[in-house]
N, C-alpha and C positions, 0 to 999 in steps of 0.2 A: 434575509429574514423579513422582508417587507418593511413597512414603516414602523419604527420603534421610537420610544421616548428614552432619552439618555439623561440621567441626573447624576452629576458628579458630586462626590463627597468631599473633594478637595481640588484645588487648582491643578490642571494637568501640567506635568513637567515635560522637560525636553526629551524624555525617553518614550513618550507616548507615540504610537505609530499604528498605521493600518495599511494592509495591502490586500488586493483582491486578485482572483484568477477565475477563468471560465474553462470548464471541461465539458464541452457539449452543453447539455441542459443543467449541469451541476455548477453551482456558484460556490467559490471558496472565499472565505474571509479570515484573515489573520489579524488579531487585534492585541496590542500591548498598551496598557494604560494604568493609571492609578485607580483607587477605589471609585466605582460608579455603579449605578443601577440601570439596567436595560429592561424595558417592559413594553408590552402591548396590552392596553386596557380593553375591556369589552367595547367601549365607544370607538377606539381606534381600529379595532378589528372590523367593526361594522362599516366605518367610514372608508377604510383603505384595506380591502381584502388581500390576502396573500395565500396562494395555494402551494405552500411549501412545508416540508418537514425537515428540520435541521438536526444534523448530528453535531453536537457541541462537545469539543474535547478541551477539558481544563488542563492546560499544560503547566501553568504555575499559578500559585495563589489558591485561595479558598473562596468558594461562592455558594450562595443559597439559591436553589432553583425551586420555583413554585409553579405548578400547573395541574389542572384537573383534580384539585382537592388534595394534592400531595405536595409536601415541602421537604426538600432534602438538601444535605450539604454535599457539594462536589469538591473532592480533594484532587490534588495534582495527579495526573495520569488516569483520571476517570473520565468517562464520557456519558452522555445522556441524549435522549431524543426530546426535541421541542417541536410541537405542532403549531405552526404560525397561523393556522386558521382559528385558533382560540387564544384567549388571554393567557399571559404568562409573565413572570418576572424572573430576572437573573441578577442577583445582587452580589457584586464583587466587593468583598469586605476589605481587601488589601490590594496592593499592586499585583497585577495579574497578567497572564498571557493565555489567550485561548485561540483555538482554531475551529472554524465552523464550515461545514459542508451543507448547503441548502439544496434539497432534492425536490423536484416538482412532484406533486401528489399524483398526477396522471401517470408518471413513469413508475412511481413506487407501487401504484395499482393495488392499494389495500383499503378496505372499508375504514372510514374514519373511526368507527366505534372500536375497531381492533387496534388502530394506532394509539387511541386514547389509553389503552391498557399498558402501553410501553413508555408513556411520557412521565416526566417528573420522577424518574428512578435512576439512582446512580449505578453505573455499570463499571466495576473494577476491570482493570486490564488483564483479564484471564480468558482463556478459551477463545471463542469466536470474537468477543469484544476486543481482545488483545490484537487479533489479526486485523480487524477493521481499523483500529486506532493506528497501528503501524502503517497500514496502507494509505490512509488519509494523510498522515503526517508526511509521507514521501511525495505526495502529489504536487504541492507548490514548487518543489525543487525541479521537477521534470516537465512541468507544463510548457515552459518556454523552449524545451529541447525536442519536442515531438511535433509531427505534423498535425493539422487539425483533425484529420480522420482518426488518428491514434488518440488524440485528446477526447474525441467523441466516445470512443470505445472505453477509455479509462473512466469517463463519467458514467457510462452505462454499467460498468463493473462496480462502481461505487454504489449505485442504486441496488444492484443485485446483492451485494454484500450486506447493505443495510437491511434489505428485505429478509435475508437469511437470519440475521441477528434478531429481528423482531419476531420472526417465526419461532425461533428458539426461545425467546423471552416469554412470549404469551402462550406458546404450546398448544395452539388450536389450529384446526383445519379451516382455511378460508378460501375454498374454491370459488370461482366467479359465480355470482348469483345467476339464476336462470334468465333474468331480463337482460343482463349484460351479454350473456352468451347469445341470446336471440338477436340482439342488435348488432354485435360485432362480427360474429362468424359469417353471416352472409356478405358483409362488407369485405372481409378478408378473403373469402372465396372469390369474390368478383375481382379483387385486386390480383390475386394469383392467376386467374384466367387471363387477365389483360397483360400480364408480364411473363408468361411462360417462355417467350422467346429469349429472355435475358438469362444467360448462363449464370449470372451472379445473383439470381433470385434465391434468397435464403431466409430461414426464420428470423435471423438477426436483422436483416433489412426490412422484412415485413413488420417486425415489432417497432422498429424505429419510425417507419412511415406512419404507423397508426398510434404513435405516442404511448406505447405500452412496453412493459418489460418482456424479455424473451420468456421468462418464467410464467408470466401471466398469459402470454400467447399460447404456450403449451397447455396451460390449464383450461383455456377456452375450448381446446379441441379434445379434452379428455373424454367427452361424451359423444364424439363424432365417429368413433370407430376407426380412426386413422390419425397418424401424426401429421404435423404440418409438412415435414420433409417428405414423407411418403405420399401425401396428397399432391405435392408438386410433381413428384416422380410419375405418379399414376396419370395425372392430367396430361403431362407431356406425351406419354406413351399413347393415350387415347387420341390425341390430336394427330400424332404421327400415323397411327393406324387408320384414322379417317382419311388422311391425305394419300397414303399409300394404296388405299382401296379405290380411289377414284380412277375412272377410265376416261381417257380422252386422247386427243392427237399427240399430246406431249405429257407423258407420265413423268412425274418428278423422280429424280434419282434418290437413293437412300441417303447419300451425302447431303444433298440439298435439303431434304426433309429434316435430317438430324440438326443441321445448322439453324433451320428456321424455327425449331421448337426447343432450343436451349441446350441441346446435347453438343458436347465439345468435339466429338468425332463420331464417325459411323460405327466404330467398334463399341463405343459407349451405348449408342442406341440399340445395337444388336443384343447386347447383354441385357439391357432393360426390357426389350421386347420379349426376349425368351423367358425372363423371369415372370412377366405378367401374362403372356399369351401362350407360353410353352412352345414357341416356334420362332424362327428368324423372320426379319422383315420380308425377305424374299419369299419364304414359304407362306407368310400371311397374304402377300399380294397375289400369289397364285391360287390360294384357296378361297379368297374373298372377292370375287369379281363384282359383287353387288356394291352399290354406292353405300359408303358408311359415312354418314354425316350426323351432326346433332339434329335430332328430330327425324332421322331416317332409320336405316336398318341398324340393328344392334349387333355387337360382336357375338360370335358363337358362344353359347352358354356352357362353356367347358368349366370343370372345377377350378382351373387356374383363373379364368375370367371372373367367376363368381367371388372367389376369395380376394381378388385384387381390387374389386370395386364394390365394397360393402356400403359405400355412402353415395352412390351415384344419384345426384339430384340437382335441379337447376340452382344456379347461384342466385343470391338475393339481389335486391335492387335498392337497398338502403343507401343513403348518402354517407360519404365518409365523415367520420366524427372529427371535429376540429377543436380540441380543448384550447382554451385561452390561457395566457400566462401574463402576469403583470409584474412590473418592476416597482418595488416600493422605494420610499425615500427615507432618509435618516434625519431625525431632528435632534439637536443637542440643546438641552435646556440647562442653563447654569443655575 
């Protein structure tokens, strides 16, 4: 949660304890203690920024949460969202136990003005909130039992789950603004072109590399006339078509071209080729003796080709975005 100020209402006893865990970019904190107040003042927010939104689960005891002009009581088995970019206080009035999952805002990928509508509100364990609560409560017990790649995926699922609950809670459409789409889509297209040869190139991997959620990635491409998965598929077939059309002393085999552009076997390439161009790679090679390269001759304008490439355009040249993340510190004031 970044740097917070802790004020105890009574001396801590031997039952107090804290444990942490890391699931990819999601940080988990479990805390058991006597009455205390946890807060981030406006001055502390300015001095030590923290770009995280926390899902707070009140497991035992009663607390009063205040943020964004709302003050509410959290009862056991209720959860709430806390935005660490702004001031808040969480006042535990009695011995308590809480579990917290801190999500990076760049992964949550929601405008701050919309997150603000979800903070400072108690969410009883019903419907989607009950599913998220049960999911987060299970995470600390499994984090040590799974490989790091699985932990990364579990962390990503936590962000997606929280995103879904906020969607449901505020009930508004928040598609990416035009500026975000204009900046990110060319960068992502360039990344796809540079990694077409990798059979493991997927929307999940692209989202992780660019520090966004899979949901946000798909929303970025809603206005592109093609899904991310279909774009990868089409670009691979384009490059295979270009290579198979070249004439020279050593024409590449279909197997070699398939392997070079991310298809796992020649049969996979043949099916993809036929779905895009309406012919097999062999038929394509025989009917297209002209050089087909980027900036050279275009594929024949058959109906199949026109429908398969509605978005043919040069990739952008913007630099990759590199959001920063900072670790806060905890201060205890007696």
